[in-house]
Structures are given as C-alpha cells and as structure tokens.
C-alpha positions in Angstrom: 110.7 84.2 97.1 111.2 86.7 94.3 109.9 89.5 96.5 112.4 91.6 98.4 113.3 90.5 101.9 111.1 87.3 101.8 112.3 84.3 103.8 110.6 80.8 103.7 110.4 78.6 106.8 108.1 76.1 108.4 105.6 77.5 110.9 103.2 75.2 112.7 104.1 72.4 110.3 103.3 74.3 107.1 105.5 76.1 104.6 105.3 79.8 105.4 106.7 83.0 104.1 107.9 86.0 106.2 109.2 89.5 105.7 110.0 90.2 109.4 106.4 88.9 110.1 104.5 86.0 108.6 102.4 87.0 105.6 101.6 83.7 103.7 100.9 80.1 104.6 100.5 77.1 102.3 97.8 75.0 104.0 97.8 71.5 102.8 94.7 70.0 104.3 95.0 71.9 107.5 91.7 71.4 109.4 89.9 70.1 106.3 90.7 68.1 103.2 91.5 71.2 101.1 94.6 72.8 99.7 94.8 76.5 100.1 96.9 79.7 100.7 96.3 81.8 103.7 97.5 85.4 103.3 97.4 88.7 105.0 95.0 91.1 103.4 94.1 94.8 103.5 91.2 95.7 105.8 87.8 94.8 104.3 89.2 92.5 101.5 88.3 89.3 103.4 84.7 90.2 103.8 84.3 91.2 100.1 86.0 88.2 98.6 84.3 85.6 100.9 80.8 87.1 100.3 81.4 87.4 96.5 83.1 84.1 95.8 82.7 81.6 98.7 83.7 78.7 96.4 87.2 80.3 96.0 87.8 82.3 99.2 87.2 81.7 102.9 88.1 83.0 106.4 91.0 80.8 107.5 91.2 79.5 111.1 93.5 81.3 113.6 94.5 84.2 111.3 91.1 85.0 109.8 90.2 87.1 112.9 93.1 89.4 111.8 91.5 89.8 108.3 93.6 87.2 106.5 92.0 85.6 103.4 92.1 82.0 102.5 92.2 81.0 98.8 91.4 77.5 97.8 93.9 75.9 95.4 91.8 72.8 94.6 89.4 74.8 92.3 90.2 76.5 89.0 92.7 79.2 90.0 93.6 82.6 88.4 97.3 82.6 89.2 97.7 86.2 88.3 95.1 87.0 90.9 96.9 84.8 93.5 100.2 86.5 92.6 98.6 89.9 93.3 97.2 88.6 96.6 100.7 87.5 97.6 102.2 90.9 96.7 99.4 92.7 98.7 100.0 90.3 101.7 103.7 91.1 101.8 102.9 94.8 101.6 100.4 94.6 104.4 103.0 93.0 106.7 105.8 95.2 105.5 103.9 98.4 106.4 102.2 97.1 109.5 103.0 98.7 112.7 101.9 95.7 114.8 
C-alpha cells in the first residue's frame, strides 16, 4: 500500500492489489494447501525463477499464462526479494499497454 496509486480490494475471494490493473494476489490455499503471492512479472522472469528455484517459485493458475510468478510463503522467505518482486509487478502493470 506504500507504493503510489495502489489500491487493495478483494478479487475472486482473495486480497488483491491494483494500480488501475491487478498486479498482486495473496493466495491463501487457492487450488492447493499452500500460502503464496502471485504477481505480475517482466517477460522471461517466470521461466528463470521456476527453473532455478522450484521449491520457492511456481507458475500460478489463471495468470501464469500471462507470465505472472507465484512465490510460496510457507517456505523460508527473503522478504527483501519479495518486496522487489512487488515493486516490479506494480511497474509491469503501470507501464503495460494492455
């Protein structure tokens, strides 16, 4: 919420964050028994993170086809890394022409 223009609201039953468009979803056991963040990501990031660290990152349902990345929150988490992912997700949506 500290990022400019960000608004929080529920989308499909999950807390979500928007800056004109949705860029972040908190998934609390959505389709599995895991807690995670799903966030927009720059092109190619999803493939790299999922292939390098599949215990931490995954391709989320629905939005994964658009390149979004899922980050598990029920494993040891580098919160600085998550914060950077959130900033990048916001930037992706803010500059998107879709």
